[in-house]
N, C-alpha and C positions, 0 to 999 in steps of 0.2 A: 350782445355777443353774436347774434345771428347775422348781423350786417357784415362782419368780417368774414364769416363763413361763406356768405353769398359772394363776397368779392373774390374769394379763391375759386369757388365753384364756377363763376362766370368767366374765369380765365381758361377753363377747359376747352370751350369751343375754339379759342384762339390757337390751340395746339394744332388744329386741323389746317390752318393757313400754311402757305408754303414757307415763307421766311419769317416766322413769328418768334424765333428763338430769343432775339434780344429784346423784343417787345415784352414777352412774358417775363424775361429777366428783370427789366426795368420796373414792370408793374409789381413784381414780388418785393423789390426794395421799397417801392412807394408804399405798399401795404404795411410793410414792417414799420416804416416811419409813422404812418397814420396810426397804427396800433400803439406805438410808443407814445404819441402825443395825446391820443384820445382817452387812454385808460388812466384812471386815477387809482392809486393802490393804497387802500387801508388794510388793516389786518383782517377785517371781516370780508365776507363775500359781497361783491358788488356786481353791477351789470347783470343781475340775475334774470333769467327768463328762458322758458322752454328747455329745462334741464341743463342749461348752460349758465355758467357764472365764473367769475375769477376772483381769487384772493391773491395775496402776496406771492405765494409760491408759484401758482400757476401763471400769473402775469409774467414773471421773469422767464419761466421756461417756454411759454408761447413765443415771447419775443426772441428767445434763443433759437427756437424752431424756424421762425420767419427768416432770421439772419442766416442760419446755416443752410436752409433750403435755397435762399437766393445765391449764396456763395457756391453751392453745389453746381448751379448752372454756369457760374463764372468759370469754375475749375474744369468743367467738362467740355472745354472748347474743342478738344480733339474729336468728340462725338459729333459736334456740329460741322467741323471742317471736313471730316471724312464722310459726312452724310450717313452716319451709321444709325438709321432709324431715329433721327433726332426728334421728330414730332412725338413718337411714342415715349421717348426718354422724358421729354418735358411733361407728358401726360402722367407718367409714373411719379415724377417729383411732386406734381400738384396733388395727386391722390394721397401720396405720403404726407404732404403738408396738411391736407384735410384731416387725415386720421390722427396726426399728432395734435392738431388744434383741438379736435373733438375730445381726445383723451385727456388733455390737460384742462379743458374747460368743463368737463363733465361734473355734474353735482351728484351723480348717482353711481354707486359702486359697480352695478352691473354694466351700465353703459361705459364706464371707465374700462372695465375688463374687456368688453367687446372691442372697443377701439384700440386698446392696448395690444390685443392679439392681432387685430387686422392690420396694424401698422407693420407687422412682420411680412405680410404678403408682398407689398411693393418693394420692400428691401430685398426679399428673396428674388423677385423678378429682376431687380437691378443687378444682383450678383450673378444670376444665371444668364442674363441677357448681355451684359456688358463687361463681365469678368474677363480675366486674361487667360488662365490655364484651364485645361480640362478638369482639374481637381475641384473646380468651382461647384460641380454637382455634389461632390462629397461635402463640401463646406456648407452648401445649402441644406443638405439633409441634416447635418449636425445642428445648424441654427434652428431648424424647425423642430427637430425631435427634442433637443434640450429644453427649448422654451415651452413647447406644447405639453411635454410630459410633466413638467413641473407645474404648469398652470391649470391643468384639468382638475386636480383636487381643490384648487382655489374656487373654481366655479361651483363645485358641490357645497363648499363651505358658505359661499354667498347665498345659495338657495336656503341653507340652514338658517343663516342669520335672518333672512327675509321671513322665514317661517315663524321665527320666534318674536321678532320685534316689528314685523309688518312694514318695514321701510328699509331702503338702502341709501337714503338721502344723507349726505355727509354730516350736516349739522345735527341730525336727529339720531345718529348712531350712539349706542351706549356700550359701556364696558361689560364684557361677558363674565368678568370675575374669574373665579377659579374653575373655569371650564376645562374639559379634558385636553391633554397635552397635544394630541395630534391636530386638534382644531387650530392651535397656535402655529404648529409647524406648517400645516397646509396653507394657512393664511399668508405666511411670510415667505415660503419657499419659492413661489413663482417669481417674486420680486428679487430675491437673492440670486436666482439663476440669471435673471436678465441684467443684474448689476454689472458684472457677474462676480460672485464671491469665489474665493479660492476653493478648489476641489470641483466646482461645477463651471470652471472658466474655460474649458477646452474649446468650446465652440467659437469663442471670440477671436483668438489669434488666427484660427483657420478661416473664419469668415472675412477677417480683415485682409489677410494675405491674398485671398482670391478675389476680393471685391474690387470693382473699379474705384477711381478716386471718389466719385460721388457717394458710392456705397460706404466707403470707409469714413467719409466725413459725417454722414448722417448716423452711422452706427456709433462712432465715438462721440459725436456732438450731442445727439439728442436721445437715441434709443436706450443708451445706458442710463440716462437720467430718468426714464420712465419707471425703472425699478425703485430708485430712491424716492421719487414722488409717491409711488404706490405705498411704500413702507410708511412714509409720513402720514398718508391718509388712513391706513388701516390700523395704525398704532393705537388709535382711540378705542378700537374694539378689544384689543388684546393687551392693554397696558398693565392689567393686574398680572397676567401670565408673563408679560415682558419683564416685569420687575424680578420675577423668579428665574427666568431662563435666558435673558438677553446676554448674560455674561458669556455664554457659550459662543454665540455669533460674534460677539465683540472680540473675544480672545482669538477665535479662529480667523476672523478677518484680519486682525493686526499681524498675527504670526504668519498668516498666508501672504500678506503683503510683503513681509521680509523675505519669504522663500521665493516669491515671484520676482523680487528685485535681484536675487541671485540668478534666477533663470534669465533675466535681462542681459546679464554680463556675457552669456554664452551665445547670444543671437548674432547671426551674420546677415540676416535679412532685415533691412531698415524698417519695413512695415511691421514685421513681427516684433521687433524691439519696441516700437511705439505702442503696439497693441498690448504687449505685456505690461508696459508702464501704465497703461490705462487701468489694468487690473489692480496694480499696486496703489494707484490713486483712489480708486473706488473703495479699496479696503478701508481707507481712512473715513470715507463718507459713511460706510456701513457702521464703523465704530461710533461716529458722531450721532447717527440716527438711533442706534441701540442704547445710547445713554439716556435718551428720552428727556433731555433738558433743552432749554431754549438756545443756549450757546451751540449745542450740537446740531439742532435742526437748522438754525440759520447759517451756521458755519458750513454745514453740508450743502446748503443751497448755493452759497457763494463759491464753494470749491467745485460744485457740479458745473456752474456756469463758466468759471475760469478754466476748468479742465476741458469743457466742450469747445471753447474757442482755441485753446492752446493745442490740444491734441489734433483737432481738425487742421490747424495751421501746419503742424508737423507732417501730417499725412500729405498736405498739398506740396510741401517741400520735397518729400520723398518722391512724389509723383512727377514733379518737374524734372528731377534727375532721371527718373525712369523713362520719361519721354525722350530725353536726350541720349541716354546710353543703352536703353533697352534692358537694364538690369537693376535689381534692387540690392544686390549683394554688396556688403561692405568691402569685400576683397577687390571689387572692381570700382566701387564708388569712392575710393580714398583719394586724397589730394585734390579735392574739388575746388579748393581755394585757388589753384592754378588755372582751372578750366572755367569756373564761373565765379570770379572774385566778388561780383556784386551780390551774389546770393549768400555769401558767407555771413554778411551782416545779419540777414534774416534768420539764418540758422542760429546765429548767436543769440539774437533777441528772443526767438521762440524757445530755444533750449533753456535760456536763463529763466523764462517764465515757467517752463516745465518743472524746474527744480525750486519753484516758489521763491525766486529772488524778487526783491522790491523793484519797481512799484506794481507788480502784477496782482491780479485779483486772487490768484492761487495763494498768495501770502496771507491775505485777509482770511481766506477760508481755512488755511492750515493753522493759523494762530488760534482761531476760535475753536477748531477741532481739538487742538492740543489742550486748550482750556477745559473743554467739556470732558474729554476722555481722562485727563489727569484728575479732574475733580471727581470723576466717578470712581477711579481707583489709582492711587499714586504708584502702584507697581507697574502700570502700563508704560511708565516713562522709559523703561528699558527698550521695549519694542518700538516705541515712537522715535527714540534716538536712532536706532538702526534704520528705521523706515525713512526718516528724513535724510540721514547720511547717505544711504545707498541710492536714494532717488537722485541725489546730486551726482553720485559716482557714475551710475549708468547713463545719465544725461551727458556728463562730460565725456564718457567713453564714446557715445554716439557722435557727439560734436567733433571731438578731436580725431577720431578714427576716420570720419567721412571727409573732414576738411583738410587735414594735414597728411604728410607723408608723400611719397613719390607716386604719381598717378599711373594708372594702368596704361601699358605701352600701346594697346590697341586704339587708344583715344588720342586724336591729334589736334582736336579743334579747341579754340577758346570760344565759349558760347555765352551769350548774354540772355537774360530772360526777356519775355515780352512785357509790354506795359500792363496787359491783362493780368499777368502773374504777380507783378509788383503790387498792383491794385488789390488783388485777392489777398496777398500776404498782409498788406497794410490794414485791410478791413478785418483780419483776424487779430492783429497785434494791437491796433489802436483801442478798440473797446476793452480788450483784456487789461490794458494798462491805464485807461482813463477811468474805468469803473472803480479802481482803487481809491480815487479821490472822493467817490461817493460811498465810502465804506459805511457811513451812518444809515444809508438806505437799507442795508442788510441787517442793521441792528436797531431797528425802531423799537 
């Protein structure tokens, strides 16, 4: 595992070269492919050494991190062309990649916690340094305070676990049985806030709207997945209490998802709409993880990867329009099929994946989550019906409102995308729909 880490670390000196942008970019893709080829994935931990190792869950999420970080550099061409501290930008992306790699490959709960928290720092710097509006300061404060406030109790709980069983190594963790209730809440709260769960989701739309495209991509693509991965890892310690209390998070997540879908209908900012739809999707993942069965865990993994690619692609689309028109408002961005006809196809393809139409990976994930949640309680089918229906409705609203209608009179040009942008969208859409053919990979 250390060799891949060293590969990324040795890219850092390249940032200091004058025109190293595309070199680092190509190397990141190369490392992603190397990682894909060299890792063999069984259900057990393999490639173990020096506190690092991967299993099934972490292999998929590290690969997603490599992919999204490479695409972040592709999407941020404007930073490079305007020479807006591009070397420092690349440096931030690499530091973020190192943090994500270490947090997914950690075999120890404490090192996972440390890297999980430190991945917020490069993200914060991306938002503060390359964000658009002055409100980005407030968004950064929201991001830090929500996540830190929720995760400090988790640190105390980890010390307590170590005090009792003298290890925080994943395979050696034991169930704490009917321990006190707050232990369970503190253990899970940090991850629920970073997912984010309904009621503690307010930092996400704020951070997304103020972040540059790279910040939005990494937030939607990978940082939300850290929460799901963390819940999957700590469930072993709290499974006894989970059987007693998980119904609360599950019902709150699903009903919250329905409420957030209603919030989506009211959005006029494209980025805000996509950010709220992320909250609705993650509510299903929370539901699947809280059922604590195999369908739920593997379904949540496939939905997390599908959502990471799909949501990131939608943010790229909204950014392409923003770079042309200087606005993300749906009131100005309507009728885009007249101005950018070639992009309408990409809007259609990624929107259809967002509402879990075949052959996207989201469909595989949602089917297995439906299985797991309904097997847990047949009454949940009501909220699941609404959740699936409304996710299709707000996606259609976003697609039809932005593509159709008469376009804004202040815009006179017919614009095409760059090859770089089509390449970027293809690299989001292709894995999202090819991985559906390897559905058995997620259900070994």
